[in-house]
SEZABA-80705 format. One record per residue (C-alpha): y, x, z; residue number from 1; chain. Coordinates in nm, 3 decimals, padded with zeros to 5 digits, m for minus. Layout:
N
        yy        xx        zz   num   cadena
         Y         X         Z   NUM        A
...
% end
This chain:
382
        yy        xx        zz   num   cadena
    00.392   m03.318   m02.707     1        A
    00.374   m03.682   m02.594     2        A
    00.306   m03.915   m02.887     3        A
    00.322   m04.237   m02.687     4        A
    00.572   m04.381   m02.447     5        A
    00.562   m04.168   m02.138     6        A
    00.430   m04.353   m01.838     7        A
    00.309   m04.241   m01.502     8        A
   m00.020   m04.405   m01.414     9        A
   m00.143   m04.107   m01.214    10        A
    00.057   m03.821   m01.066    11        A
   m00.060   m03.527   m00.856    12        A
    00.183   m03.358   m00.617    13        A
    00.101   m03.007   m00.498    14        A
    00.418   m02.818   m00.398    15        A
    00.449   m02.512   m00.179    16        A
    00.705   m02.534    00.100    17        A
    01.072   m02.453    00.044    18        A
    01.090   m02.185    00.313    19        A
    01.354   m02.252    00.573    20        A
    01.427   m02.601    00.444    21        A
    01.141   m02.839    00.361    22        A
    00.768   m02.832    00.433    23        A
    00.514   m02.904    00.163    24        A
    00.434   m03.240    00.326    25        A
    00.803   m03.338    00.335    26        A
    00.841   m03.253   m00.033    27        A
    00.536   m03.464   m00.117    28        A
    00.682   m03.759    00.074    29        A
    01.017   m03.735   m00.105    30        A
    00.865   m03.708   m00.453    31        A
    00.607   m03.982   m00.396    32        A
    00.876   m04.215   m00.263    33        A
    01.083   m04.171   m00.576    34        A
    00.781   m04.213   m00.803    35        A
    00.703   m04.550   m00.645    36        A
    01.065   m04.659   m00.701    37        A
    01.039   m04.593   m01.075    38        A
    00.664   m04.643   m01.132    39        A
    00.542   m04.888   m00.864    40        A
    00.188   m04.901   m01.001    41        A
    00.143   m04.524   m01.021    42        A
   m00.148   m04.366   m00.834    43        A
   m00.003   m04.069   m00.645    44        A
   m00.219   m03.798   m00.492    45        A
   m00.039   m03.563   m00.254    46        A
   m00.182   m03.221   m00.165    47        A
    00.043   m03.029    00.075    48        A
   m00.035   m02.658    00.047    49        A
    00.040   m02.332    00.220    50        A
   m00.034   m01.973    00.119    51        A
   m00.233   m01.875    00.426    52        A
    00.061   m01.834    00.660    53        A
    00.199   m02.070    00.920    54        A
    00.106   m02.431    00.845    55        A
   m00.206   m02.356    00.642    56        A
   m00.444   m02.527    00.885    57        A
   m00.235   m02.844    00.892    58        A
   m00.221   m02.849    00.512    59        A
   m00.598   m02.824    00.479    60        A
   m00.655   m03.092    00.742    61        A
   m00.398   m03.320    00.579    62        A
   m00.570   m03.287    00.242    63        A
   m00.933   m03.294    00.352    64        A
   m00.953   m03.438    00.702    65        A
   m01.133   m03.255    00.981    66        A
   m01.019   m03.158    01.329    67        A
   m00.801   m02.899    01.497    68        A
   m00.986   m02.707    01.766    69        A
   m00.795   m02.526    02.039    70        A
   m00.897   m02.197    02.197    71        A
   m00.744   m01.963    02.453    72        A
   m00.705   m01.622    02.291    73        A
   m00.492   m01.311    02.321    74        A
   m00.137   m01.315    02.190    75        A
    00.017   m01.026    01.992    76        A
    00.084   m00.855    02.327    77        A
   m00.260   m00.922    02.480    78        A
   m00.133   m01.215    02.687    79        A
   m00.337   m01.536    02.711    80        A
   m00.216   m01.811    02.480    81        A
   m00.344   m02.136    02.333    82        A
   m00.422   m02.111    01.964    83        A
   m00.629   m02.312    01.718    84        A
   m00.835   m02.329    01.401    85        A
   m00.924   m02.614    01.171    86        A
   m01.281   m02.734    01.121    87        A
   m01.375   m02.929    00.809    88        A
   m01.748   m03.004    00.821    89        A
   m01.905   m02.656    00.850    90        A
   m01.597   m02.466    00.729    91        A
   m01.334   m02.314    00.959    92        A
   m00.973   m02.253    00.855    93        A
   m00.790   m01.986    01.053    94        A
   m00.429   m01.889    01.004    95        A
   m00.349   m01.544    01.135    96        A
    00.001   m01.659    01.224    97        A
   m00.143   m01.889    01.493    98        A
   m00.201   m01.595    01.727    99        A
   m00.050   m01.291    01.552   100        A
    00.253   m01.446    01.386   101        A
    00.605   m01.309    01.381   102        A
    00.759   m01.613    01.557   103        A
    00.535   m01.546    01.859   104        A
    00.706   m01.217    01.944   105        A
    01.064   m01.349    01.913   106        A
    01.289   m01.063    02.028   107        A
    00.994   m00.832    02.109   108        A
    00.922   m00.720    01.753   109        A
    00.726   m00.395    01.757   110        A
    00.442   m00.350    01.504   111        A
    00.332   m00.030    01.676   112        A
    00.217   m00.232    01.980   113        A
    00.105   m00.573    01.853   114        A
   m00.258   m00.674    01.801   115        A
   m00.479   m00.898    01.588   116        A
   m00.728   m00.934    01.875   117        A
   m00.671   m01.310    01.894   118        A
   m00.766   m01.351    01.527   119        A
   m01.103   m01.193    01.598   120        A
   m01.149   m01.428    01.894   121        A
   m01.085   m01.728    01.668   122        A
   m01.335   m01.599    01.411   123        A
   m01.595   m01.555    01.686   124        A
   m01.523   m01.902    01.828   125        A
   m01.565   m02.063    01.486   126        A
   m01.892   m01.879    01.432   127        A
   m02.025   m01.995    01.770   128        A
   m01.919   m02.349    01.679   129        A
   m02.165   m02.351    01.390   130        A
   m01.929   m02.278    01.101   131        A
   m02.109   m02.136    00.799   132        A
   m01.791   m02.050    00.612   133        A
   m01.464   m01.915    00.752   134        A
   m01.137   m01.896    00.560   135        A
   m00.876   m01.666    00.713   136        A
   m00.518   m01.699    00.594   137        A
   m00.304   m01.387    00.606   138        A
    00.070   m01.424    00.619   139        A
    00.362   m01.414    00.858   140        A
    00.206   m01.150    01.081   141        A
    00.382   m00.932    01.337   142        A
    00.108   m00.667    01.336   143        A
    00.020   m00.337    01.173   144        A
   m00.316   m00.256    01.331   145        A
   m00.534   m00.271    01.019   146        A
   m00.738   m00.550    01.173   147        A
   m00.872   m00.322    01.444   148        A
   m00.778   m00.569    01.717   149        A
   m00.975   m00.846    01.546   150        A
   m01.268   m00.607    01.501   151        A
   m01.260   m00.514    01.871   152        A
   m01.272   m00.882    01.966   153        A
   m01.607   m00.924    01.788   154        A
   m01.768   m00.617    01.945   155        A
   m01.678   m00.332    01.709   156        A
   m01.588   m00.019    01.907   157        A
   m01.333    00.251    01.833   158        A
   m01.336    00.600    01.985   159        A
   m01.088    00.887    01.999   160        A
   m01.173    01.256    01.965   161        A
   m01.264    01.279    02.336   162        A
   m01.512    00.996    02.295   163        A
   m01.302    00.741    02.484   164        A
   m01.330    00.380    02.371   165        A
   m01.001    00.199    02.305   166        A
   m00.853   m00.098    02.120   167        A
   m00.629    00.046    01.848   168        A
   m00.279   m00.086    01.781   169        A
   m00.035    00.040    01.521   170        A
    00.075    00.352    01.708   171        A
   m00.280    00.457    01.806   172        A
   m00.450    00.421    01.466   173        A
   m00.402    00.795    01.426   174        A
   m00.630    00.850    01.727   175        A
   m00.936    00.684    01.572   176        A
   m01.217    00.935    01.519   177        A
   m01.527    00.715    01.522   178        A
   m01.611    00.347    01.463   179        A
   m01.929    00.184    01.594   180        A
   m02.013   m00.146    01.423   181        A
   m02.344   m00.199    01.604   182        A
   m02.192   m00.431    01.865   183        A
   m02.086   m00.689    01.606   184        A
   m02.294   m01.010    01.636   185        A
   m02.559   m01.025    01.363   186        A
   m02.476   m01.389    01.295   187        A
   m02.133   m01.298    01.159   188        A
   m02.290   m01.123    00.862   189        A
   m02.460   m01.449    00.766   190        A
   m02.128   m01.635    00.746   191        A
   m01.923   m01.638    00.428   192        A
   m01.575   m01.515    00.517   193        A
   m01.294   m01.553    00.263   194        A
   m00.951   m01.407    00.320   195        A
   m00.650   m01.579    00.165   196        A
   m00.412   m01.311    00.044   197        A
   m00.116   m01.354   m00.191   198        A
    00.003   m00.995   m00.226   199        A
   m00.154   m00.695   m00.398   200        A
   m00.011   m00.408   m00.193   201        A
   m00.245   m00.119   m00.106   202        A
   m00.339   m00.024    00.248   203        A
   m00.097    00.268    00.282   204        A
    00.152    00.475    00.085   205        A
    00.497    00.394   m00.058   206        A
    00.389    00.041   m00.153   207        A
    00.157   m00.004    00.144   208        A
    00.160   m00.221    00.454   209        A
    00.389   m00.004    00.666   210        A
    00.656    00.093    00.416   211        A
    00.690   m00.251    00.256   212        A
    00.638   m00.493    00.544   213        A
    00.678   m00.314    00.880   214        A
    01.061   m00.304    00.867   215        A
    01.079   m00.685    00.879   216        A
    00.851   m00.671    01.183   217        A
    01.092   m00.448    01.372   218        A
    01.001   m00.094    01.260   219        A
    01.263    00.173    01.197   220        A
    01.215    00.458    00.951   221        A
    01.043    00.688    01.199   222        A
    00.802    00.416    01.311   223        A
    00.723    00.322    00.950   224        A
    00.619    00.679    00.871   225        A
    00.400    00.697    01.184   226        A
    00.235    00.363    01.108   227        A
    00.160    00.474    00.754   228        A
   m00.008    00.793    00.879   229        A
   m00.214    00.583    01.115   230        A
   m00.329    00.352    00.836   231        A
   m00.428    00.651    00.621   232        A
   m00.636    00.785    00.908   233        A
   m00.801    00.447    00.957   234        A
   m00.877    00.433    00.584   235        A
   m01.035    00.780    00.598   236        A
   m01.249    00.699    00.903   237        A
   m01.363    00.368    00.752   238        A
   m01.475    00.555    00.440   239        A
   m01.665    00.818    00.638   240        A
   m01.829    00.561    00.869   241        A
   m01.905    00.278    00.625   242        A
   m01.874    00.425    00.277   243        A
   m01.607    00.168    00.189   244        A
   m01.310    00.323    00.010   245        A
   m01.018    00.085    00.065   246        A
   m00.741    00.315   m00.057   247        A
   m00.662    00.139   m00.384   248        A
   m00.791   m00.212   m00.323   249        A
   m00.516   m00.465   m00.410   250        A
   m00.428   m00.677   m00.108   251        A
   m00.571   m00.435    00.147   252        A
   m00.217   m00.383    00.277   253        A
   m00.161   m00.753    00.345   254        A
   m00.054   m00.855    00.696   255        A
   m00.028   m00.506    00.840   256        A
   m00.344   m00.400    00.651   257        A
   m00.540   m00.690    00.797   258        A
   m00.666   m00.729    00.440   259        A
   m00.835   m00.390    00.472   260        A
   m00.977   m00.481    00.812   261        A
   m01.125   m00.805    00.683   262        A
   m01.309   m00.615    00.409   263        A
   m01.424   m00.327    00.629   264        A
   m01.518   m00.510    00.948   265        A
   m01.603   m00.864    00.834   266        A
   m01.743   m00.806    00.482   267        A
   m01.483   m01.052    00.360   268        A
   m01.362   m01.102    00.005   269        A
   m00.989   m01.123   m00.066   270        A
   m00.884   m01.421   m00.274   271        A
   m00.548   m01.557   m00.384   272        A
   m00.449   m01.825   m00.135   273        A
   m00.381   m02.093   m00.393   274        A
   m00.722   m02.039   m00.557   275        A
   m00.888   m02.096   m00.219   276        A
   m00.688   m02.415   m00.167   277        A
   m00.760   m02.548   m00.516   278        A
   m01.132   m02.484   m00.478   279        A
   m01.144   m02.647   m00.134   280        A
   m00.969   m02.967   m00.242   281        A
   m01.170   m02.985   m00.570   282        A
   m00.847   m02.973   m00.765   283        A
   m01.009   m02.974   m01.109   284        A
   m01.170   m03.308   m01.027   285        A
   m00.859   m03.454   m00.864   286        A
   m00.632   m03.393   m01.165   287        A
   m00.868   m03.553   m01.414   288        A
   m00.678   m03.831   m01.590   289        A
   m00.341   m03.733   m01.443   290        A
   m00.029   m03.790   m01.655   291        A
    00.182   m03.533   m01.470   292        A
    00.149   m03.268   m01.200   293        A
    00.451   m03.188   m00.984   294        A
    00.459   m02.853   m00.810   295        A
    00.723   m02.609   m00.691   296        A
    00.846   m02.363   m00.433   297        A
    01.170   m02.241   m00.282   298        A
    01.240   m01.992   m00.559   299        A
    01.068   m01.923   m00.889   300        A
    01.079   m01.551   m00.966   301        A
    00.865   m01.274   m01.109   302        A
    00.658   m01.267   m00.790   303        A
    00.572   m01.633   m00.855   304        A
    00.414   m01.528   m01.184   305        A
    00.166   m01.302   m01.004   306        A
   m00.052   m01.589   m00.890   307        A
    00.124   m01.794   m00.626   308        A
    00.109   m02.174   m00.594   309        A
    00.302   m02.272   m00.907   310        A
    00.110   m02.050   m01.149   311        A
   m00.224   m02.114   m00.983   312        A
   m00.170   m02.488   m01.034   313        A
   m00.033   m02.446   m01.387   314        A
   m00.327   m02.241   m01.510   315        A
   m00.575   m02.506   m01.398   316        A
   m00.364   m02.786   m01.546   317        A
   m00.337   m02.600   m01.876   318        A
   m00.715   m02.605   m01.908   319        A
   m00.701   m02.986   m01.899   320        A
   m00.384   m03.018   m02.110   321        A
   m00.189   m03.186   m01.829   322        A
    00.190   m03.129   m01.818   323        A
    00.329   m02.950   m01.513   324        A
    00.680   m03.008   m01.382   325        A
    00.810   m02.741   m01.145   326        A
    01.083   m02.827   m00.896   327        A
    01.240   m02.533   m00.714   328        A
    01.534   m02.448   m00.495   329        A
    01.632   m02.173   m00.736   330        A
    01.500   m01.980   m01.036   331        A
    01.545   m01.628   m01.171   332        A
    01.642   m01.565   m01.531   333        A
    01.328   m01.371   m01.633   334        A
    01.058   m01.635   m01.580   335        A
    00.995   m01.749   m01.938   336        A
    00.640   m01.615   m01.907   337        A
    00.563   m01.918   m01.688   338        A
    00.575   m02.147   m01.992   339        A
    00.282   m01.966   m02.148   340        A
    00.082   m02.004   m01.827   341        A
    00.081   m02.383   m01.822   342        A
    00.426   m02.474   m01.689   343        A
    00.592   m02.746   m01.899   344        A
    00.938   m02.751   m01.741   345        A
    01.131   m02.604   m01.449   346        A
    01.410   m02.783   m01.263   347        A
    01.622   m02.645   m00.980   348        A
    01.757   m02.882   m00.717   349        A
    02.085   m02.720   m00.617   350        A
    02.375   m02.901   m00.782   351        A
    02.657   m02.671   m00.673   352        A
    02.690   m02.289   m00.662   353        A
    02.665   m02.260   m00.284   354        A
    02.541   m02.003   m00.036   355        A
    02.187   m02.069    00.087   356        A
    02.306   m02.135    00.442   357        A
    02.513   m02.423    00.302   358        A
    02.273   m02.556    00.039   359        A
    01.971   m02.552    00.272   360        A
    02.129   m02.833    00.473   361        A
    02.140   m03.047    00.158   362        A
    01.785   m02.971    00.041   363        A
    01.651   m03.320    00.109   364        A
    01.930   m03.504   m00.074   365        A
    01.931   m03.248   m00.357   366        A
    01.557   m03.286   m00.406   367        A
    01.586   m03.666   m00.401   368        A
    01.858   m03.656   m00.668   369        A
    01.666   m03.409   m00.886   370        A
    01.334   m03.594   m00.883   371        A
    01.520   m03.922   m00.942   372        A
    01.676   m03.778   m01.259   373        A
    01.345   m03.630   m01.376   374        A
    01.174   m03.967   m01.339   375        A
    01.458   m04.144   m01.521   376        A
    01.406   m03.898   m01.807   377        A
    01.032   m03.965   m01.812   378        A
    01.095   m04.342   m01.825   379        A
    01.330   m04.299   m02.120   380        A
    01.081   m04.109   m02.339   381        A
    00.953   m04.329   m02.620   382        A
% end
């Protein structure tokens, strides 16, 4: 409880995007603008964030500086395309969506044919560019190849029962009989590779990559079942070839089981995306002395409580006894648990009971009105 007149001398803004409406950077700009109207002398620190999907590189570069490096790699359908990664000192930031993202396939959605080959090319390019640490963000993928494409790009070879080498895609995972990791550059094993992953789904099965995520990538029921069988086979071969049992590892099913591939082929660790972001920006240092932290996302629900941006921020703030105001497009009824995790208050921006397709067009003005009222309330507290 505040025992003195509430004032904002220092505020930290770290919202996730409102998907389909406002980017994290746009939200930061709106909130900071309103703060300066009410508290002109306030020091405002804005940290746009993303969960590893599209926009993650730009968020890291916005917060920490660095450069965007462009490379020609393979698209989801093995066509040449220009992609990129971010370089911050000796750390590379790669977002899978930059060369294996759903928007890249448009009306050609087919997770049985798409590849992560381009992701592997970006990892290799970053390694050759002297990066000692590589962060790979999973999210928004159009693939279901278990990371085999990315592995092939760095020299790992896959063979069928006849001994023929091939680059597996979703529909040919079932054909994998042998994996040869000897062609992988030795230097890659000396690089710390962290994978940003915000889901805990297993590699295969009813809650696995194929059954939960492939339908939104264009798979029908028959294809889903085939993809799942392929992932199980890949899991079995990985275990027999490397000794790594990925069956029940949370997050191994992320991005078409790219999570599993990152562990098996790149010796990567899976980490919640927001934890990676907070560590990179030295969040614990940044919030020292802050009077308020503003965070939020498009919708606060039970999934938010499993470790996404809002809760990741709130837990760190709780350790320093800093209040956290959450601003969201909408909120479910069963989110009271958030208050025990460090969230002080939750506000939703929509002022009328409207369909999302209507309200999304008013997101900017609704957010402006909501933050304006929140700041008026803060000013009134004695």
